[in-house]
C-alpha positions as a LaTeX table, in Angstrom:
\begin{tabular}{lrrr}
\hline
Residue & $x$ (\AA) & $y$ (\AA) & $z$ (\AA) \\
\hline
Met1 & $-14.02$ & $-6.70$ & 15.07 \\
Ser2 & $-11.60$ & $-6.35$ & 17.78 \\
Pro3 & $-8.45$ & $-4.27$ & 17.28 \\
Gln4 & $-6.02$ & $-7.33$ & 17.71 \\
Gly5 & $-8.18$ & $-8.81$ & 14.65 \\
Ile6 & $-7.49$ & $-5.79$ & 12.88 \\
Leu7 & $-3.85$ & $-5.71$ & 13.69 \\
Ile8 & $-3.79$ & $-9.30$ & 12.44 \\
Leu9 & $-5.63$ & $-8.49$ & 9.18 \\
Ser10 & $-3.10$ & $-5.68$ & 8.68 \\
Ala11 & $-0.11$ & $-7.82$ & 9.20 \\
Val12 & $-1.23$ & $-10.62$ & 6.88 \\
Leu13 & $-2.28$ & $-8.01$ & 4.12 \\
Phe14 & 1.43 & $-6.53$ & 4.55 \\
Thr15 & 2.74 & $-10.11$ & 4.35 \\
Met16 & 1.18 & $-10.75$ & 1.15 \\
Gly17 & 2.32 & $-7.81$ & $-0.70$ \\
Val18 & 5.95 & $-8.42$ & 0.52 \\
Phe19 & 5.71 & $-11.94$ & $-0.74$ \\
Gly20 & 4.43 & $-10.70$ & $-3.79$ \\
Val21 & 7.03 & $-8.11$ & $-3.99$ \\
Leu22 & 9.77 & $-10.68$ & $-3.69$ \\
Trp23 & 8.53 & $-13.38$ & $-5.82$ \\
Asn24 & 6.70 & $-11.49$ & $-9.03$ \\
Arg25 & 8.67 & $-10.11$ & $-11.63$ \\
Gly26 & 6.04 & $-8.27$ & $-13.27$ \\
Ala27 & 5.95 & $-4.50$ & $-12.87$ \\
Ile28 & 2.26 & $-4.14$ & $-12.55$ \\
Thr29 & 2.13 & $-7.09$ & $-10.12$ \\
Ile30 & 4.77 & $-5.29$ & $-7.90$ \\
Leu31 & 3.23 & $-2.10$ & $-8.05$ \\
Met32 & $-0.07$ & $-3.82$ & $-6.75$ \\
Cys33 & 1.76 & $-5.58$ & $-4.31$ \\
Val34 & 3.18 & $-2.43$ & $-2.86$ \\
Glu35 & $-0.09$ & $-0.96$ & $-3.13$ \\
Ile36 & $-1.28$ & $-3.71$ & $-1.02$ \\
Met37 & 1.57 & $-2.93$ & 1.37 \\
Leu38 & 0.76 & 0.60 & 2.06 \\
Asn39 & $-2.81$ & $-0.03$ & 2.54 \\
Ala40 & $-2.00$ & $-2.34$ & 5.30 \\
Ala41 & $-0.13$ & 0.13 & 6.94 \\
Gly42 & $-2.72$ & 2.92 & 6.49 \\
Leu43 & $-5.23$ & 0.28 & 7.93 \\
Ala44 & $-3.09$ & 0.28 & 11.22 \\
Phe45 & $-2.28$ & 3.84 & 11.64 \\
Val46 & $-6.10$ & 4.34 & 11.10 \\
Leu47 & $-6.56$ & 1.77 & 13.95 \\
Ala48 & $-4.04$ & 3.31 & 16.46 \\
Gly49 & $-5.70$ & 6.69 & 15.75 \\
Ala50 & $-9.24$ & 5.22 & 16.64 \\
Arg51 & $-7.78$ & 3.65 & 19.50 \\
Trp52 & $-6.24$ & 6.23 & 21.16 \\
Gly53 & $-8.99$ & 9.15 & 19.95 \\
Ala54 & $-6.46$ & 11.21 & 17.87 \\
Ala55 & $-6.96$ & 12.35 & 14.54 \\
Asp56 & $-3.09$ & 11.49 & 13.78 \\
Gly57 & $-3.93$ & 8.14 & 12.44 \\
Gln58 & $-6.43$ & 9.55 & 9.94 \\
Ile59 & $-3.79$ & 12.09 & 8.81 \\
Met60 & $-0.87$ & 9.60 & 8.31 \\
Phe61 & $-3.34$ & 7.72 & 5.92 \\
Ile62 & $-4.09$ & 10.50 & 3.78 \\
Phe63 & $-0.31$ & 10.88 & 3.71 \\
Ile64 & $-0.02$ & 7.27 & 2.67 \\
Leu65 & $-2.75$ & 7.60 & $-0.07$ \\
Val66 & $-0.80$ & 10.69 & $-1.56$ \\
Met67 & 2.08 & 8.51 & $-1.89$ \\
Ala68 & 0.43 & 5.57 & $-3.32$ \\
Ala69 & $-0.90$ & 8.11 & $-6.06$ \\
Ala70 & 2.32 & 9.30 & $-6.73$ \\
Glu71 & 3.73 & 5.47 & $-6.80$ \\
Val72 & 1.00 & 4.63 & $-9.54$ \\
Ala73 & 1.42 & 7.86 & $-11.49$ \\
Val74 & 5.17 & 6.89 & $-11.75$ \\
Gly75 & 4.72 & 3.47 & $-12.24$ \\
Leu76 & 2.05 & 4.11 & $-15.28$ \\
Ala77 & 4.39 & 6.49 & $-16.67$ \\
Leu78 & 7.30 & 4.24 & $-16.63$ \\
Leu79 & 5.28 & 1.41 & $-18.35$ \\
Leu80 & 3.79 & 3.91 & $-21.24$ \\
Arg81 & 7.63 & 5.03 & $-21.95$ \\
Leu82 & 8.40 & 1.28 & $-22.28$ \\
Ser83 & 5.71 & 0.46 & $-24.30$ \\
Arg84 & 6.25 & 3.37 & $-26.64$ \\
Arg85 & 10.05 & 2.42 & $-27.17$ \\
Phe86 & 9.60 & $-1.12$ & $-27.46$ \\
Glu87 & 6.41 & $-0.84$ & $-30.28$ \\
\hline
\end{tabular}
C-alpha cells in the first residue's frame, strides 16, 4: 500500500473518531472513539518513521499505546465507580 493510502486511512479513522466523540453521549462509546483517534495518530507516526528510516515513529506509537491504556484504565474505573454508586 502506498504511503498516501495509509495517510488517507489514518485521516479517515481520525475523522470517524472525532465524529463519534461529537455525536455520541455514552461514556463507553466516547472512550472507544478516542481509542480510534489515538490509533489513527499512531498509524501516521509509524508511517512517518518507516518513510524516513527512523525509530521515532515506533517510539511515539509506544507512547500512544501507553496513553491509550491509561485512558482505558481511568474510564473503566469511572464506570465501575458509577455503577457501584447507582446500584
